[in-house]
C-alpha positions as CSV (number, residue, x, y, z in Angstrom):
1,X,-22.2,4.7,9.3
2,X,-21.2,3.3,12.6
3,X,-19.7,5.6,15.4
4,X,-16.0,4.3,14.7
5,X,-16.2,4.7,11.1
6,X,-17.8,8.4,11.6
7,X,-14.9,9.2,14.0
8,X,-12.2,8.1,11.7
9,X,-13.9,9.7,8.6
10,X,-14.4,13.3,10.7
11,X,-10.6,13.1,11.6
12,X,-9.6,12.7,7.9
13,X,-12.2,14.8,6.0
14,X,-12.1,18.1,7.5
15,X,-12.8,20.9,4.9
16,X,-9.8,21.3,2.7
17,X,-9.8,25.1,3.1
18,X,-8.4,25.4,6.8
19,X,-6.1,27.9,7.1
20,X,-3.6,25.7,8.9
21,X,-3.5,23.0,6.3
22,X,-0.1,22.9,3.9
23,X,1.0,20.4,1.4
24,X,2.1,17.8,3.6
25,X,-0.7,18.1,6.4
26,X,-2.4,15.0,5.2
27,X,-0.8,12.8,2.5
28,X,-2.7,10.1,0.7
29,X,0.1,7.6,-0.3
30,X,-1.3,5.0,-3.0
31,X,0.2,1.5,-3.3
32,X,-0.5,1.7,-7.0
33,X,0.1,-1.8,-8.3
34,X,-1.7,-3.3,-5.3
35,X,-4.8,-1.0,-6.2
36,X,-4.5,-1.5,-9.8
37,X,-4.4,-5.3,-10.0
38,X,-7.4,-5.8,-7.7
39,X,-9.2,-3.6,-10.1
40,X,-8.0,-5.3,-13.0
41,X,-9.2,-8.7,-11.5
42,X,-12.6,-7.5,-10.2
43,X,-13.9,-5.2,-13.2
44,X,-14.3,-7.0,-16.4
45,X,-15.4,-3.8,-18.5
46,X,-14.7,-3.6,-22.0
47,X,-14.8,-0.4,-24.3
48,X,-16.7,-0.2,-27.5
49,X,-13.9,-1.6,-29.4
50,X,-13.8,-4.7,-27.1
51,X,-10.6,-3.8,-25.2
52,X,-10.6,-4.5,-21.3
53,X,-10.4,-1.5,-19.3
54,X,-11.4,-2.4,-15.9
55,X,-7.9,-1.9,-14.3
56,X,-7.6,1.5,-15.7
57,X,-11.3,2.7,-15.0
58,X,-11.3,0.9,-11.7
59,X,-8.3,2.4,-10.5
60,X,-9.2,5.9,-11.3
61,X,-12.7,5.6,-9.8
62,X,-11.3,3.9,-6.4
63,X,-8.8,6.7,-6.2
64,X,-11.3,9.4,-6.7
65,X,-13.6,7.8,-4.0
66,X,-10.7,7.9,-1.7
67,X,-9.8,11.4,-2.3
68,X,-13.3,12.5,-1.8
69,X,-13.5,10.6,1.2
70,X,-10.2,11.7,2.8
71,X,-9.8,15.2,1.3
72,X,-5.9,14.9,1.4
73,X,-3.7,17.8,0.8
74,X,-1.4,15.8,-1.2
75,X,-1.5,12.6,-3.3
76,X,1.5,10.2,-3.9
77,X,1.5,7.2,-6.2
78,X,4.1,4.8,-5.6
79,X,5.0,2.1,-8.1
80,X,7.4,-0.8,-7.9
81,X,10.8,0.2,-9.6
82,X,12.4,-2.0,-12.4
83,X,13.8,-4.9,-10.6
84,X,12.2,-4.0,-7.4
85,X,12.7,-7.4,-5.7
86,X,16.4,-7.6,-6.5
87,X,17.7,-6.6,-3.0
88,X,15.2,-9.0,-1.4
89,X,16.2,-11.9,-3.7
90,X,19.7,-11.5,-3.0
91,X,18.9,-11.8,0.7
92,X,16.0,-14.6,0.0
93,X,16.3,-16.1,-3.6
94,X,12.5,-17.6,-3.2
95,X,11.1,-14.4,-2.3
96,X,7.9,-13.8,-4.4
97,X,9.1,-17.0,-6.6
98,X,5.6,-18.1,-6.8
99,X,3.9,-14.8,-8.3
100,X,4.2,-15.7,-11.9
101,X,2.3,-18.9,-11.6
102,X,-0.9,-17.4,-10.7
103,X,-3.6,-16.8,-13.3
104,X,-5.1,-13.5,-12.4
105,X,-8.6,-13.7,-14.2
106,X,-10.9,-16.3,-15.7
107,X,-11.1,-17.6,-19.4
108,X,-14.2,-15.5,-20.2
109,X,-12.1,-12.3,-20.6
110,X,-8.8,-13.4,-22.2
111,X,-7.8,-16.3,-24.4
112,X,-4.4,-16.9,-22.8
113,X,-2.1,-15.6,-20.1
114,X,0.0,-13.6,-22.6
115,X,-3.2,-11.7,-23.8
116,X,-3.9,-11.1,-20.2
117,X,-0.2,-10.0,-19.3
118,X,-0.2,-7.5,-22.3
119,X,-3.6,-6.0,-21.2
120,X,-1.9,-5.4,-17.7
121,X,1.0,-3.7,-19.2
122,X,-0.9,-1.6,-21.5
123,X,-3.4,-0.4,-19.0
124,X,-0.5,0.4,-16.5
125,X,1.6,2.4,-19.1
126,X,-1.8,4.2,-19.9
127,X,-2.6,5.0,-16.3
128,X,0.6,6.5,-15.7
129,X,0.1,8.9,-18.8
130,X,-3.3,9.7,-17.3
131,X,-1.6,10.5,-13.8
132,X,1.0,12.7,-15.1
133,X,-1.8,15.1,-16.1
134,X,-3.0,15.5,-12.6
135,X,-1.4,17.6,-9.7
136,X,0.0,14.5,-8.1
137,X,3.3,13.0,-7.7
138,X,4.6,9.7,-8.8
139,X,7.4,7.8,-7.4
140,X,9.2,4.7,-8.8
141,X,12.9,4.0,-7.8
142,X,14.8,1.6,-9.7
143,X,15.5,-1.8,-7.6
144,X,13.1,-0.8,-4.8
145,X,9.6,-2.2,-3.9
146,X,6.6,0.3,-3.5
147,X,6.3,-1.2,-0.1
148,X,9.9,0.0,0.9
149,X,9.4,3.5,-0.7
150,X,6.3,3.9,1.4
151,X,8.0,2.8,4.6
152,X,10.5,5.6,3.8
153,X,7.9,8.0,3.3
154,X,6.5,7.1,6.5
155,X,9.7,8.4,7.9
156,X,10.0,11.4,5.9
157,X,6.5,12.9,6.0
158,X,6.1,14.8,9.0
159,X,2.3,14.7,9.7
160,X,-0.8,12.7,9.0
161,X,-0.4,10.0,6.2
162,X,-3.0,7.6,5.0
163,X,-1.8,4.6,2.9
164,X,-4.3,3.2,0.5
165,X,-3.7,-0.3,0.1
166,X,-5.2,-4.1,0.9
167,X,-1.6,-5.2,1.8
168,X,-1.6,-6.2,5.6
169,X,2.1,-5.5,5.7
170,X,1.4,-1.9,6.3
171,X,-0.4,-2.5,9.6
172,X,3.2,-2.4,11.2
173,X,3.3,1.4,10.2
174,X,-0.1,2.2,11.8
175,X,0.1,5.0,14.5
176,X,-2.1,8.1,15.7
177,X,-0.7,9.7,12.5
178,X,-0.4,6.9,9.8
179,X,-3.8,5.2,8.8
180,X,-4.2,2.4,6.5
181,X,-7.1,2.6,4.3
182,X,-8.5,-0.5,2.3
183,X,-10.4,0.6,-0.7
184,X,-12.3,-2.5,-1.4
185,X,-13.5,-2.9,2.2
186,X,-14.0,0.8,2.6
187,X,-12.0,0.5,5.8
188,X,-9.8,2.4,7.9
189,X,-7.2,0.8,9.9
190,X,-6.0,2.7,13.1
191,X,-4.4,1.6,16.5
192,X,-7.6,0.8,17.9
193,X,-8.7,-1.4,14.9
194,X,-5.5,-3.4,15.1
195,X,-6.1,-3.8,18.5
196,X,-9.6,-4.9,18.3
197,X,-8.9,-7.3,15.4
198,X,-5.5,-8.9,16.1
199,X,-5.7,-8.3,19.9
200,X,-2.0,-6.9,19.5
201,X,-0.5,-3.4,19.0
202,X,0.5,-2.3,15.7
203,X,3.9,-1.6,17.4
204,X,4.3,-5.5,17.5
205,X,2.5,-6.7,14.5
206,X,5.7,-6.9,12.7
207,X,6.9,-9.8,15.1
208,X,3.6,-11.6,14.4
209,X,4.2,-11.3,10.7
210,X,8.0,-12.4,11.0
211,X,6.6,-15.7,12.6
212,X,3.6,-16.3,10.6
213,X,5.3,-15.7,7.2
214,X,3.6,-14.5,4.0
215,X,2.3,-17.0,1.4
216,X,1.7,-14.3,-1.2
217,X,5.3,-13.3,-1.2
218,X,6.6,-17.0,-0.6
219,X,8.0,-16.2,2.7
220,X,8.1,-19.1,5.0
221,X,6.3,-19.1,8.3
222,X,5.8,-21.3,11.4
223,X,2.7,-23.7,10.8
224,X,0.0,-23.0,13.0
225,X,1.1,-19.4,14.0
226,X,-1.9,-17.4,13.8
227,X,-2.9,-14.1,15.8
228,X,-4.6,-16.0,18.8
229,X,-1.7,-18.5,19.1
230,X,0.9,-15.7,18.8
231,X,-0.7,-13.8,21.8
232,X,-1.0,-16.8,23.7
233,X,2.8,-17.4,23.4
234,X,3.5,-13.9,23.6
235,X,1.1,-11.8,25.6
236,X,3.6,-8.8,25.3
237,X,2.6,-8.4,21.6
238,X,-0.3,-6.5,23.2
239,X,1.8,-3.8,24.6
240,X,2.2,-0.5,23.2
241,X,5.9,-1.0,23.6
242,X,7.8,-2.2,20.8
243,X,9.6,-5.4,21.4
244,X,12.6,-6.5,19.5
245,X,12.6,-9.8,17.6
246,X,15.7,-10.8,20.0
247,X,13.5,-10.9,22.8
248,X,10.8,-13.0,21.2
249,X,13.9,-15.6,20.3
250,X,15.4,-15.5,23.8
251,X,11.9,-16.4,25.4
252,X,11.4,-19.2,22.9
253,X,14.8,-20.7,23.6
254,X,14.0,-20.5,27.3
255,X,10.6,-22.4,26.9
256,X,11.5,-24.5,24.1
257,X,10.9,-27.6,26.3
258,X,7.5,-26.7,27.2
259,X,5.9,-25.9,24.2
260,X,6.4,-27.2,20.6
261,X,5.8,-23.9,19.0
262,X,8.4,-22.2,21.3
263,X,10.7,-25.1,20.0
264,X,9.8,-24.4,16.4
265,X,10.4,-20.7,16.9
266,X,13.9,-21.4,18.2
267,X,14.9,-23.7,15.6
268,X,13.7,-21.2,13.0
269,X,15.9,-18.5,14.2
270,X,17.9,-18.1,11.2
271,X,14.6,-17.9,9.0
272,X,12.9,-15.5,11.0
273,X,16.0,-13.5,11.2
274,X,15.9,-13.3,7.3
275,X,12.0,-12.5,7.6
276,X,12.7,-9.6,9.7
277,X,14.7,-7.9,7.2
278,X,12.3,-8.8,4.2
279,X,9.4,-7.6,6.1
280,X,10.7,-4.5,8.2
281,X,9.2,-1.4,6.7
282,X,10.4,0.6,9.5
283,X,14.1,-0.2,8.1
284,X,13.5,-0.8,4.4
285,X,15.9,-2.2,2.1
286,X,16.9,0.9,0.5
287,X,20.2,2.8,-0.1
288,X,21.2,6.1,1.0
289,X,21.1,7.2,-2.6
290,X,17.6,5.9,-3.1
291,X,16.5,7.8,0.0
292,X,17.9,11.0,-1.3
293,X,16.0,10.3,-4.5
294,X,12.7,10.1,-2.8
295,X,13.4,13.3,-0.7
296,X,14.0,15.2,-4.0
297,X,10.7,13.9,-5.4
298,X,8.7,14.8,-2.3
299,X,10.7,18.4,-2.1
300,X,9.4,19.1,-5.8
301,X,5.5,18.8,-5.8
302,X,3.6,18.8,-9.1
303,X,0.8,21.4,-9.2
304,X,0.0,21.4,-12.9
305,X,-2.9,19.9,-14.2
306,X,-3.5,19.2,-18.0
307,X,-7.3,18.7,-18.5
308,X,-7.4,19.0,-22.1
309,X,-4.7,16.1,-22.6
310,X,-6.5,14.1,-20.0
311,X,-9.9,14.3,-21.6
312,X,-8.3,13.6,-25.1
313,X,-7.0,10.3,-23.9
314,X,-10.3,9.5,-22.0
315,X,-11.9,10.0,-25.4
316,X,-9.3,8.2,-27.3
317,X,-9.5,5.2,-25.0
318,X,-13.5,5.2,-25.6
319,X,-13.9,5.3,-21.7
320,X,-17.4,6.9,-22.3
321,X,-19.4,6.8,-18.9
322,X,-16.9,4.7,-17.0
323,X,-16.5,7.8,-14.7
324,X,-19.9,9.8,-14.6
325,X,-19.6,13.5,-15.4
326,X,-15.8,13.2,-16.0
327,X,-15.3,17.0,-16.0
328,X,-16.8,17.4,-12.4
329,X,-14.9,14.4,-11.4
330,X,-11.7,16.0,-12.3
331,X,-12.5,19.4,-10.6
332,X,-13.7,17.8,-7.5
333,X,-11.0,15.0,-6.9
334,X,-7.9,16.8,-8.3
335,X,-8.1,20.6,-8.9
336,X,-8.3,21.6,-5.4
337,X,-4.8,19.9,-4.8
338,X,-3.2,22.7,-6.7
339,X,-3.7,25.3,-3.7
340,X,-1.6,23.6,-1.0
341,X,1.9,24.9,-0.6
342,X,5.1,23.9,1.1
343,X,6.0,25.4,4.3
344,X,9.3,27.3,3.9
């Protein structure tokens, strides 16, 4: 374990019986679909009946590992709400228009795309049943994406927060109190990590993403705009001062005759303004009513644990040794979460 990882690990993994800890002292927020889909794609396990279970077991094991590593005081699973992209598609109709065209796995596991889609749906539904047996919170807001809910949680939760996701959009939220944990690289993304890798402050990472776009979400960017080029054009991105997009656009307009990329940025101004609204997790596209709904969920933590029901489903689904010593795993990863209380 290198010194940087050890330092982060120690800061996140202090003993959970510290008297100063309360329910929201150190909250693990899980980008659930992001974690599930990657487990589904990577793990091809089937149960004795021949049903694919990789998404389900991979998700649970990945979450269990993260909890043992981080030892949070609370765990919140965030899912996309039904019609989650609606508001963003109103703003930009092509948003995520390429998602349905991608085949997730290979032909060795499923005969066709419909069979694969059914397996995804069935495992997600079953996963939610499992999670409802545990002392964790589930958040899904109709017509709101998980990213926006997590952005709102970053504004609500008062102390430490760890976001479990491989989505680089969350880098913009990184602070001394908010860390992103990549479960597949076993990597903690902190302010120093962002500065070392991207040579820019997380406070200004959003400006870089606005200019570079996001292929996975079908959000257009400026061709050739990588991190090195962005820093060369805008060295102020390295500063620990948040610069508004308008200053980037003003500078590009002033220098458009000196560099073709400045000119492209100036010409792309309307597109970049839309990108900012699509990508800004500090100001998520979420209504006051939805904010209130999130606050009510956070104010009512779930402390019950239905071990018998969880184990019955585990046996019914023939998960067998997918999780070694399932009883000990449940106790170690989840039972202790029941002890943390809210501050009055």
